[in-house]
C-alpha positions, 0 to 999 in steps of 0.5 A: 308438547310445546311445554315439553319443548320449552322445559327440556330443550328451551325452545318456544316454537317448533321448526317447520314440519317438526310438529307434524312429524311428532304428531305422526309418531305419537299416533303410532304410525311409521314415517320417513323424514328427509330434513337438511342437517341442522333442521331439527331431525333429532327432536322428532324422536327425542321429544315424543320419546318423553310422552311414550310409555316404553323406550325409544331405540335410536339406531345410529352408525356414528359410535363416536357421536353417541356419547355426545348425544346422550350427554346432551340429553342428560344436560337437558334433564332427559334420561338416556344411555347408549350401548356400543363396543366402547362399553365393557360388559359390566357397563352394558349390564348396568344399562340393561338394569336401567331399562328394566327399571324404567330409569331411561327413555332413550337408548342409542345403539349401532346397527350391528348390535342386532347381530348380537344374540344377547342384546336381541334376546334382551330387547325383545322382552322390553316395551319398545314404543319407537325405533328411530333409524338415523342416517337412514340412507346408509341402508341403501346401496344407491346411497353415497354412504351405504353400510352393509350392517344397516341391512340387518335392519330390514327385519325390524318390522318382523321383530317389532310388528307393533312398534312405529319406525321413523327413518331419518336422513339429510341426503336422499335422492328419490331412488334412495328414499324408495329403497329406504322405505322398501328395506324398512318395510314402512308406509310410504304415505307418511313422508315428510320432506322439508327440502335441501336448502340450508338458508344459513349457509353462504356458498363460494368458489375461489380460484386455487391460485395463491391458495394458502395466502387466500386461506389465511385471509379467510381464516383471519375473519374466524379467530377462535371459531370452529373451522373444518378444512377438507383436503385431498390427501393425508399428506396435504392435511399434515402440511397445511395444519403444520403451516397454520400452526406456524402462523399461530392458529390452533390447527390439527390434522385428522385422517385415517392414517393416524392411530385411533387414539390420536384421532380420538384425541384430535376429535375431542380437542376440536369438540371441546374448543381446545383446537379451532381448526381441523384439517382433514380428509373426508374421514372426518366429520361423520363422527361429530355433532358440533353445532357451531362450525362456522366455516367449511373449506374444501381446499381440493374440490370433492368428487361428488355433489352428494359428498359436497352437500354432506360435508358443507352440512357440517357448517352452521348446524345451530342455524346461525350464518356460516360459510362454505368455500371451495378452492377450485382449479380444473387441474385438481380433477386429474387427482380424482381421475387418476384414482377413478381410472384405477377402478376397473369396475362398472362404476367408473363411468358413473364416478366420472359423470359425478365428477363432471357435475362437481366441475360444472357446479364450480364453473357456474355463472348462475346461482349455485344453490339453485343448481345444487337443489335442482341436482337433488330434485328440488326447485328454487324459483328465485336466486338464493341471495346466499352464494358468491354469484348472487351476492356479487354485483355483476357489471355488463360489458360489450363482449361482442368482439371478445366473443368473436375472437374466442369462437373463432379460436375454437373453430380455427383449432378444429373444435377439438381442444379444451379451455386451457388450450384455447386461452393459451392460443388467444393469449399467445403463450409460447407452448411447445404443443401449440408450436407442434400443432402450428397454431402459433401461426393462426390469425387468432394467436395472441389477439387477446391483450386486455384479459388475464387467463382467469378472466378468459376462463370466466368468459368462456364459462359464460359463453357455455352458460349462454349456449354459444359453446358446448363442452364434452364430458370426456376425461379431457373435455373439449370446447365446440361451437354450437349452432347458436354460436355459428349464427352469432358469428354469421349474423354479426350479432351484438353480445353483452356479458357480465364482467369477470369477477375477482376473488375477494375473501375480505370481510367474508364473515359478516357477524350475525346478531347485534351482540356485545362481542366482549361479553360473548367471549366472556360467556364462552370462557365461562361455558368452557370452564363449566364444560371442562368440570363436567367433562362434556363439550361446551355446546352441551352447556349452551350453544352459540345462539344462546350466548349471542342472545345473552350478550344481546339482551343482557337478562337480569333475572331468571325470568328473563334468562328463561326466555333465552333460546336453548334455556330449559328448566334443568339448565336454568336451575343448573347454570342460571345463577353463574351466567346471570352473575357474569352478565349482571357484573358486565352490565354494571361495569359497562352501564348497560341496561337489559333489553326486553325480549319480545316476539318481533326481536326474536324473529329478527334475530332468528329469521325463519323462512318467510311465509306469504300471507293469504292476501298475496294470492287473492288476485290469483284466486279471483282470476282463477275463479273467472277461468283465466288462463295461466299465461294471462294471469302471469301477464296481469301480475307481471310474473312468470307462469311458474310463479302463478303455479306456485300461488295455486300450490300455496292456495291448495295448501291453505285448503282453498277450494279451486276449480282447476279442470279448465287448466288441464293440458291436452288429454294425451299430454296430461295422461302421460305426465300424470302416469309419470308422477304416479310411477316416480312419485310427486315429491320432486320434479327432476326424476319425472322430467328425466323419466319423460326424457325432457319432452315436457317443460317444468311448468307443464309438470308443475301444472299437472302436479297441482291439478292432481293435488286438487 
């Protein structure tokens, strides 16, 4: 399989879980795969398809993507076709003949194709060895993107009883996963979940003040690179795209109100690197598989975290560092609420709850990725080091007096007003509503002089995080002082908080790779020229990661060029000479020598998640063998108890024999938690925590899960 991986896809190693999934497919078993966007899901069925004798059917809802995916496979030397409504009957007949003549290995179809009797009759006569259901969350009514036509797929096991099925998705809660498995009637024990963490994405929230100026400042770092900007309305997309064109950017608007031909044109221009920036409503993105989008901007914040995760997932699908910036103002919540309140169905409360979760995410004072992953039921034990909170050095200051003023203002106004109102009181704003309530007569009116409105908002968010203030989840959230806040005032406690941070988008785009930018741009021009000749997107020829390695190592012959990531046998043969000619000419003119590609440098340029060595856990194992308690082991190693439990999990993953019975919680407690895991599944902790109504902490849950695994 590794030889096929290099020959057809140009990679030397598998990504995490790919080998295990491929092995399962080749044994003829069904499987469920939850893998983040850019994690390499497609390879999990494309590569085994080359070994299987029959054909592989790929079911995808994204008709616009099928041609790109098939073009990409053909560029790698793999015979593939698609059948969808864009083809004429005679073109479909040609594909049928290729299938019958064993001239193709992979066929892409839309789910509604199973409703076409001619197709069903034809395909049932063929040897179908594998069915891949892509975007599998579309089959679940619990998913954020339910598509009724996907329900046709619940008969796959009846139609193809001997064919293995692989269901793949990048976004699925525990409930959605169970529904997918149930609908497709596949075995639950073969689930592969690699997590939601996109390590190459940097996440930032920016105040939506002087937003267009900030946007220009941000785009200045991304000249010539692909960017998607999401807006609230069609009108916004047109206005911002027009203003960006005036400023000299290659920008186009995309929304559902455009004629189909115009939407297709805009999409093709973006895919072919003729347009750098798409300003779109959420109608854009599902129909593209562009791997080199370096920046995703939410000009208006999204209405659900599921939607947000999916939309930022369109950045950096090639694994290279990319950025996701959300412009945030609480005022934008009103736009979303207006439309939610037009909806008189039972979903209204759920939609408001999801909106409040996005607001909470935007107002965080702690690691954003930790919050986002926790939302999807996944833990991140350390700060991510890749969001604006973690990347900003926060200075502490004595906030005792300021906190007293804020809490006093909440009390004196009756615990019944929101953040904007409280800041208006403290800053002494001349607002009619304040006068009507006679709050301009309060002793706290205008007592804050040294802080701006933005600063006060951040400090109030901080006090919410520390538990001194609570915020209601109503349509118009109000602030309330908590018992902790009352004790703080009563006992005249001291308080230190992090200083408010200022938005900074300068130098936001840190260039990855130590590559020669001039050569990289010349290689991009050559790639574009070849792509235009072949009428395919440039990334089909080579991805950015390949070009950046070329402009880092300056390969001088086919042997060294073949070591570049993404260079397979067919691409070496088709494009090697042209790219080598340009690289050698540039190297000669600039007196640059080739650099040997070795394993250390490849790892440095393409960092993968760090795996700690077995020795790291030796001390933990020694103490476990001596029947030392978790809390004592943690103290011994100056670690948290949760870290020690992680050590135990890693030791078990490494097939280490451990006697953990002595760590069991009291019998009744253990049985309750064990029963909850058996009912909810043990993949994620959050569903179990919520099922048990928060009565048991996460460390207890993790410990029980570890003992169950042993």
